[in-house]
C-alpha positions as CSV (number, residue, x, y, z in Angstrom):
1,X,-12.1,0.7,17.6
2,X,-13.7,-0.6,14.5
3,X,-17.3,-1.7,14.3
4,X,-17.8,-5.4,14.9
5,X,-19.8,-6.6,12.0
6,X,-21.7,-9.3,13.7
7,X,-23.0,-6.9,16.3
8,X,-24.2,-4.2,14.0
9,X,-25.8,-5.8,11.0
10,X,-29.5,-5.3,11.3
11,X,-30.6,-6.3,7.8
12,X,-29.6,-6.2,4.2
13,X,-30.2,-3.7,1.4
14,X,-30.8,-4.2,-2.3
15,X,-28.9,-1.4,-3.8
16,X,-27.9,-3.0,-7.1
17,X,-24.7,-4.6,-5.8
18,X,-24.0,-8.2,-6.7
19,X,-24.3,-9.0,-3.0
20,X,-26.6,-7.1,-0.7
21,X,-25.0,-4.7,1.7
22,X,-25.4,-4.7,5.5
23,X,-27.6,-2.0,7.1
24,X,-26.5,-0.3,10.4
25,X,-29.4,1.5,12.2
26,X,-28.4,3.6,15.2
27,X,-30.1,6.0,17.6
28,X,-28.2,8.9,19.1
29,X,-29.5,11.9,21.0
30,X,-33.0,11.2,19.8
31,X,-32.1,11.0,16.1
32,X,-32.3,7.7,14.2
33,X,-30.0,7.3,11.2
34,X,-29.5,4.4,8.8
35,X,-26.2,3.5,7.1
36,X,-26.3,1.1,4.1
37,X,-22.7,0.2,3.4
38,X,-20.4,-2.4,1.9
39,X,-19.2,-4.8,4.6
40,X,-15.6,-3.8,3.9
41,X,-16.5,-0.2,4.8
42,X,-18.7,-1.0,7.7
43,X,-16.0,-2.9,9.5
44,X,-13.6,0.1,9.3
45,X,-16.0,2.5,11.1
46,X,-15.3,3.4,14.8
47,X,-17.7,2.0,17.3
48,X,-19.8,3.8,18.1
49,X,-19.7,5.9,15.0
50,X,-21.5,8.7,16.9
51,X,-20.7,9.2,20.6
52,X,-23.4,7.7,22.8
53,X,-25.1,5.9,19.9
54,X,-26.9,2.6,20.3
55,X,-28.1,0.1,17.7
56,X,-31.8,0.6,17.2
57,X,-33.9,-0.3,14.2
58,X,-37.3,0.3,15.8
59,X,-39.0,2.8,13.7
60,X,-38.3,4.8,10.5
61,X,-35.0,6.5,10.0
62,X,-34.7,10.2,10.1
63,X,-31.9,10.1,7.6
64,X,-30.3,7.5,5.4
65,X,-26.8,7.3,3.9
66,X,-26.0,4.7,1.2
67,X,-22.6,3.8,-0.2
68,X,-22.5,1.7,-3.3
69,X,-19.2,0.0,-4.2
70,X,-18.5,0.1,-8.0
71,X,-15.5,-0.1,-10.2
72,X,-14.0,1.8,-13.1
73,X,-13.2,0.1,-16.4
74,X,-9.6,-0.1,-15.2
75,X,-10.7,-1.9,-12.0
76,X,-10.3,1.0,-9.6
77,X,-12.8,1.0,-6.7
78,X,-15.4,3.7,-6.6
79,X,-17.4,4.4,-3.4
80,X,-20.6,6.1,-4.6
81,X,-22.2,8.0,-1.8
82,X,-25.9,9.1,-1.5
83,X,-27.5,10.9,1.4
84,X,-31.3,10.9,1.7
85,X,-31.6,10.1,-2.0
86,X,-29.2,12.9,-3.1
87,X,-25.9,12.0,-4.8
88,X,-23.1,13.4,-2.7
89,X,-20.1,12.2,-4.7
90,X,-17.5,9.4,-5.0
91,X,-14.4,8.4,-3.2
92,X,-11.7,6.1,-4.5
93,X,-10.1,5.0,-1.2
94,X,-11.6,3.1,1.7
95,X,-10.1,5.7,4.2
96,X,-11.7,8.6,2.4
97,X,-15.1,6.9,2.2
98,X,-14.8,6.1,5.9
99,X,-14.2,9.7,6.8
100,X,-17.2,10.9,4.7
101,X,-19.5,8.4,6.4
102,X,-18.3,9.2,9.9
103,X,-18.5,13.0,9.2
104,X,-22.0,12.6,7.7
105,X,-23.3,10.5,10.6
106,X,-22.0,12.9,13.3
107,X,-23.2,16.1,11.5
108,X,-26.6,14.6,10.7
109,X,-27.1,13.6,14.3
110,X,-26.0,17.1,15.4
111,X,-28.6,18.6,13.1
112,X,-31.5,16.3,14.0
113,X,-30.8,15.8,17.7
114,X,-33.6,16.4,20.1
115,X,-33.4,18.3,23.4
116,X,-29.7,19.2,23.0
117,X,-28.3,22.0,20.9
118,X,-25.0,21.2,19.2
119,X,-22.5,24.0,18.6
120,X,-19.4,23.4,16.5
121,X,-16.7,23.9,19.2
122,X,-13.9,22.5,21.3
123,X,-14.7,22.1,25.0
124,X,-12.7,21.6,28.2
125,X,-13.5,21.8,31.8
126,X,-11.7,24.3,34.0
127,X,-12.6,24.9,37.7
128,X,-15.8,23.0,37.2
129,X,-17.0,25.2,34.3
130,X,-16.8,24.8,30.6
131,X,-14.5,26.6,28.3
132,X,-16.1,26.6,24.9
133,X,-14.1,27.5,21.8
134,X,-16.5,27.8,18.8
135,X,-15.1,27.3,15.3
136,X,-15.5,25.6,12.0
137,X,-13.4,22.6,10.9
138,X,-9.7,23.2,10.2
139,X,-9.5,26.1,12.6
140,X,-7.4,24.3,15.2
141,X,-10.0,23.2,17.7
142,X,-8.5,19.9,18.5
143,X,-5.0,21.2,18.9
144,X,-6.3,24.0,21.2
145,X,-8.3,21.5,23.3
146,X,-5.3,19.1,23.7
147,X,-3.0,21.9,24.6
148,X,-5.4,23.0,27.3
149,X,-5.7,19.4,28.6
150,X,-1.9,19.2,28.8
151,X,-2.0,22.5,30.7
152,X,-4.4,21.1,33.3
153,X,-7.9,21.3,31.9
154,X,-10.2,18.3,31.5
155,X,-11.2,17.0,28.1
156,X,-14.9,17.3,27.0
157,X,-14.9,17.5,23.2
158,X,-12.9,18.5,20.2
159,X,-15.9,18.8,17.8
160,X,-19.2,19.8,19.4
161,X,-20.4,21.5,22.6
162,X,-23.7,20.0,23.6
163,X,-26.1,22.4,25.5
164,X,-29.1,21.2,27.3
165,X,-32.3,23.2,28.2
166,X,-30.7,24.3,31.4
167,X,-27.7,25.8,29.6
168,X,-25.3,23.1,30.8
169,X,-22.6,21.7,28.6
170,X,-22.4,18.0,28.0
171,X,-19.3,16.1,26.8
172,X,-19.1,14.8,23.3
173,X,-17.1,11.7,24.2
174,X,-15.1,10.8,21.1
175,X,-11.4,10.3,20.5
176,X,-9.8,13.6,19.4
177,X,-9.1,13.8,15.7
178,X,-6.0,15.8,14.7
179,X,-6.4,16.8,11.1
180,X,-2.8,18.0,10.9
181,X,0.0,16.8,13.2
182,X,3.2,18.9,12.2
183,X,4.1,21.3,14.9
184,X,1.3,20.4,17.3
185,X,3.7,18.4,19.6
186,X,0.9,16.3,21.2
187,X,2.1,13.5,23.4
188,X,0.9,10.1,22.4
189,X,0.3,9.4,26.1
190,X,-2.0,12.4,26.3
191,X,-4.0,11.2,23.4
192,X,-4.4,7.8,24.9
193,X,-5.5,9.2,28.2
194,X,-8.2,11.7,27.3
195,X,-11.0,9.2,27.3
196,X,-10.1,7.3,30.4
197,X,-13.1,6.4,32.5
198,X,-16.8,7.3,31.9
199,X,-17.9,10.6,30.3
200,X,-17.9,13.5,32.8
201,X,-21.0,15.2,34.0
202,X,-22.7,18.2,32.4
203,X,-21.3,21.5,33.7
204,X,-22.3,25.2,33.5
205,X,-20.7,27.4,30.8
206,X,-17.9,29.6,32.2
207,X,-16.1,31.1,29.2
208,X,-16.4,31.4,25.5
209,X,-13.1,31.9,23.7
210,X,-13.1,33.1,20.1
211,X,-9.6,33.1,18.7
212,X,-7.8,33.5,15.4
213,X,-4.4,32.1,14.8
214,X,-1.5,34.4,13.9
215,X,2.0,33.2,14.1
216,X,4.0,34.9,16.9
217,X,0.9,36.4,18.6
218,X,0.2,36.2,22.3
219,X,-3.3,35.9,23.8
220,X,-4.4,39.4,24.8
221,X,-8.1,39.2,24.1
222,X,-10.8,41.9,24.4
223,X,-13.8,41.2,26.6
224,X,-16.9,40.6,24.6
225,X,-20.4,41.8,25.3
226,X,-23.1,39.3,26.0
227,X,-24.5,39.9,22.5
228,X,-21.2,39.5,20.8
229,X,-20.6,36.3,22.7
230,X,-24.0,35.0,21.7
231,X,-23.3,35.8,18.0
232,X,-20.1,33.9,18.2
233,X,-21.9,30.8,19.5
234,X,-24.9,31.2,17.1
235,X,-22.6,31.4,14.1
236,X,-21.5,27.9,14.9
237,X,-24.8,26.4,16.0
238,X,-25.7,23.4,13.9
239,X,-29.6,23.4,14.3
240,X,-30.0,27.2,14.1
241,X,-32.0,27.1,10.9
242,X,-34.2,24.1,11.8
243,X,-34.7,25.1,15.5
244,X,-33.9,28.8,15.8
245,X,-36.1,29.6,18.8
246,X,-34.9,26.7,20.9
247,X,-31.2,27.3,19.9
248,X,-31.4,31.0,20.9
249,X,-33.2,30.3,24.2
250,X,-30.8,27.5,25.2
251,X,-27.7,29.5,24.5
252,X,-29.1,32.6,26.2
253,X,-29.7,30.5,29.3
254,X,-26.2,29.1,29.1
255,X,-24.8,32.6,28.9
256,X,-26.3,33.7,32.2
257,X,-23.0,33.7,34.2
258,X,-20.5,33.2,31.3
259,X,-17.9,35.6,29.9
260,X,-16.7,35.9,26.3
261,X,-13.3,36.9,25.0
262,X,-11.9,37.3,21.5
263,X,-8.4,37.8,20.2
264,X,-5.4,36.5,18.3
265,X,-3.5,33.5,19.5
266,X,-0.1,32.0,18.7
267,X,1.0,28.4,19.1
268,X,-1.4,26.2,21.0
269,X,0.8,25.5,24.0
270,X,1.4,29.2,24.6
271,X,-2.3,30.0,24.1
272,X,-3.3,27.3,26.6
273,X,-1.0,28.7,29.3
274,X,-2.1,32.3,28.7
275,X,-5.8,31.4,28.5
276,X,-5.9,29.5,31.8
277,X,-3.9,32.2,33.5
278,X,-6.5,34.8,32.4
279,X,-9.4,32.7,33.6
């Protein structure tokens, strides 16, 4: 769902455009960010742009993203993007600019969030415990998550695992984003149903699955030690540099009764069946 402009404009910026741009100020997980965007771009953003975010302009922003709309000599649109005063680059399409803004907003909140530790991972619930699959972008997290949901697990996140101080995993309640669709065989009905109802409750960590795709492979993982499992999580922990002690303590607490596995996986549907059978 796109942002409704009349509900999100907090003020106007003076960034050098012929007409001043709207400002969207939001608060999510204790982090306040400000987006200064052309109206045409603002109305294309999902609402909320960060799961759980609320409009809030009370107080200074922790981070600011500005997008200035310009044009080349040939009349081609240029979206010039600046984050916290640093030039990040340009995009020539509205869709590409939208993706940059959304990614920046979510990653910035994940970095600056208070009380929760964000780990780059896909998450499902199985037998009232979380299966967390850490991994960077373009490693197949969303495809794995949706295959597990189709096999009977419950959706929690396709992007971040959120750990609280007790080690519980919270949902990151956003619509799954498939970066590539060929061969994933995801039912449209499944995609439409994953966010039905309110977000689920936090649950304890049950399993950490670290996998690497190899065509034709079957899931026959090796059991990881506690230390190896922790390293797999920490390697994908967003605030590790800014809050190292808190990150390590939080994940160590989460690992109290969890198990870790690592191995090669084949196609997502087969992996899902094999993984759930193992657990």
